[in-house]
N, C-alpha and C positions, 0 to 999 in steps of 0.2 A: 582407169582413164592413164592415158599414155603421159611416160614421166614428162615429155616435153609438153604437155598443156597442164601441168600442176601448176596453180597459183600459188606464186612466190608470196610467203608469209613474213613479216617481219617480226622477230619476238624482242621483247624488251626484258632486261634480265636486271634482277637486283643483286645482292648476295645468296637469296634462297629461292626466290621465283621468277618465272618467266612468263610474260603475257603476250599476247599478239599487239600490234602497234594500231591504235586506233585515232583516225584522223580527227575523229568528233571530241574525243577525250584530250588531245594535244590541242585543238583549235579552244576549246573551253579554256584551259590553262593559259593559253595566249591572251585570250579573251581579260585575263584580270590585268593585263598592261594597258589597257583602255584600247585595244583594238578594235574594230567592230567586226562582229563574227562573220562577214562576208571574206572579208580582207584575212580573219585569223586562219579561217579555214584554207584558205588559200595557201598560206604560209605552211600550215601541218600538212598540205598536199605535196608542197615543192619538200619539204623535209622527206615525207615517204620516196619520191621520185629521187631524190639525193642517195637515200640509201642503196634502193634496188640498182641506181645507175654503176654504184660502187658497190655491187654484191655484198651489201652489208647486211645480212638477214638476221644477224643475232648482234645486239647493240646493247650496252649497259645503261643503266638510268644517267648516271655522269656523261656518257658521250652523246647521250641524246640531247641533253640538257644545252650541253656546250655547242652542237652542231645548230639548234632552235635559236640560240643565241648569235651565232654568226648569222643563219639567215636573217633573223630580224633584223641586225644590225645593216647588212647588206641589201634588204629588201624593202624596208620599212624606215630604219633610222636607229641612231644610237640611242635616243631616248628609250623607245619600244625593246631594246636588248638590255640595256640597264634596268629598266622595272622588272622585266623577265627575272635577269638573276636575282634582285632583292626579293620577289614573290616567293622564288625556291629558297632564298635563306630563310624568309618568313617561315615557311612549310616545316623549317627544320627544329624551329622554336618548340620550347615544350611546354609552352602555356596557351591555352586556348584564348581567341578575341571572342570580346562582348562588344557590339557595335551599337551605341544608343544613338538612335536618329531622332532628332524632335522639331518641332516647328507647328503654327498653327495651321487648321482646318485647311485641307485643298492645296497644298505646297508643292506635293507630289511625292511623301513619305513613304509611302506604301511601295510605290512604283520604283521609286529607288532602291528601298531595301531588299524587292525583289530582283532588280539587276544584279546590284551588288553580292548576295546571297550566290546568285548563280555565277557569276565569275571568279568567287573565292571560294565555291565549293561547300559553302555552308548551308546544311541543311533546315536548321532551325531557325524560325521567323516567327516572333511574337509581335502583336499587337497590342497597345496599351489600352484599346478600347475593348479587346476581349477580356483583359485582366477585368478593367471595371465591370463587366458582363458579369465574371466569375464573384467578384465580390458584392454583386448585388443579389447572390444566392444565399451569402454568410450574412449581411446586414440588411437589416428592413429597411422600409423607406422613411419611417418614423425614427431610425437611430441616425443613419446616413443619409439624409433627403438629396444631397447634391447628385449622389452617384444614378440618380434616376432620371437626369436629364442629360442632352448633350454638353460638351464642353462649353458650347456658348450660349446656351441656356440655362445652365446650372444657377445663374443667378435667382430664377425663379422660384427654388426649391429654399432660397437663403429663409431664415426667421428672424423676424426684425428684434431689436431696432439695430441699423446700422449708423455707424457713425456719418454726419451730415456730408463730410469731406470724401467718404470713399466711394468707390466707381463700382456699383453692385456687380457690373458684368465680370471684373478682375476679382470681387470678392470671392464670387460663386465659383469663377475657375479656380481660385486659389484651394478653396475648402475643397473641391472634388481632387485636386493634386493631390492634395496632403496625405489623400485616402489612397490613391492608386497607387503613389510612390512605396506604399509598405507592401502591396502585393510584387511591385516590379523588383525592389531589393531583395524579396524572398527568392523569385526565377533567378537571379543574378549569382545568389549564394549558392544555388542547387546546380547551375551549368559551371559554376568555378571549382566547384566541390568534385562535380564529373568529369571534369575537363572537356566540356562540351563548348565548341565555339557556337554563339546565337547571334541573332539581330535583333533587337527590340525596337519597335517604332513606332510615334504615338504623339499626339499632344502633350501627353502627361510627362515627356521628357522635357523637363523646366530645368536651366541651370540653377543650383542651389538648393532646389528641393529633393534631389536624391542625396542620400550618403554615401558614397562611393569610399569611405575609408575601410581601409584593409583589406581592400579586393585585389588591389594592384599588386599585392604581393603574388598572387596564384594565377593572375590573368592580365592582357592587356585589355583594360576597359576603356573605350572609346567613344567620347561623346561629340557630337557635333550638330548644328542645328540647320535646317535649310528655311531658307525665306525667298519671298517672291516680293521685289521692290513694286515693281509696277501693278497698277490695283486692276487694270483693263486685262494685263497677263493671267492674273490672279482669279481674277471673276471667270477667265475663259477655261480653267482647269476645272470648273464644276460642271460646266457643260460637256468637257470631252467625258469626264465621271460618268454623268449619267448615261451619254452613249453606252459606254464599255462597261455598265452594268445592267443595260435594260432597263434602265427606269427605277434601280431598286435604289439608288440614291438621287433623290428627284433633285434637278436644278434650283427648281423654284422655293424649295427650303434653304437651302445655302443663300441663294439671294435674297431671300427675306432678312438672313440673318448676318448678312456680308459684312454690314459697319460691326457688329461684336465680335465678328471672326479676324478682320482687320485691327480690331482694337487688342484682341487677346497677341496677335502676332507681334503688334508695336511692343506689347509688355513683355513678350518672352526675348525679342532681340534687344530691349533696355538692358534684360538681365544677363543675356549672351554676352554683351559688350564688356560689362561690368564683372563676370566671370572670366572673360578673357577666355572664353569658349569659341572655337573655331563655327564659323557661320559662313554658307555658302548659297551663293543665289540660284534659283532652280531657273534657269534661263533657257536651258534648253538641256532635252534629256543626256545627250552623248556628251556635252561639256560638262555638266554637273557630274557624270558619273565619273568622267576621268578627275575630277578636282576632288569628289569624295574617296577615290581608291587613292591617289596622292596623300590625300590628307591622313587616312589610315596607316598607309606606308610610314610616313614619316613621324607619324606617331608612336607608333611599334618600334621602330629603329632608335629614334630619341629614347625610348624608355629602355631598350635593351643596352645600347649605350652606357646610360647612367646606372644600371645593375653592375656591369662589369667594371665600371669605372670606381663604384664602390668597393667591390670587391677586390680592385688591386689594392685599394686604399687600406684595408683590412687584413691584408696578408702579413 
């Protein structure tokens, strides 16, 4: 091929290696700011065009980040440039993130977890329902009966007698959560030990039940709850879920148990307020994702500042 027809390739280098510039990879990093995929890819393309126009075919990582910040500032706004800078500061921290996303059935936890993982480059997502399934292979139905029903039907496996003042739906849910959180704690400990960032999502992430003591020293553990205040909107989530799963998670089953699902949601939300855990309303996916990302950023940087402050005091 003639030299004039060679494709110009931009190489991004760090101290040791050089890799070709990728618009897709850059766009995914920009998406962590909350920018939608289409706009993020447009900015990534502008970065490439700027480098080629200035004959900058070799660029180091710091120069690329500064260029991305400047273009985000001029093309999208200061807010996104600020977030981009903060995310890269976050990437330089030497502790993994463990993000816990709770809330009652059908509020969108798994969808939110998947999107957050994609934007933050987190490869490990664990559902607490999968933990419950594993624990069912360890504990028999006779020993742990509430493991063998959905969270909103666990009350059916309770053994009498119950206090006359007890709400059987909540008691059954609590009994199931008490068992599942043992598995959740073990998974978090393993992730922290291996330095692996992870998202754990599910109805069993309930404020006050999961003992997080001693984990903050070696990881950023971020707990938050998702809720849907409007009943009609919440109910519609189950219809959408049925369509997306091809009927694997049928709408009728959740509709028949909707009252119990809402009751568990109100219970979780009450504990969330008492424990002062962040609660984010799932009113729309884009808005919710941005709020979750912002909450994660705020908690991590608040924790990092506290650690640095303690270190200065101990000098």
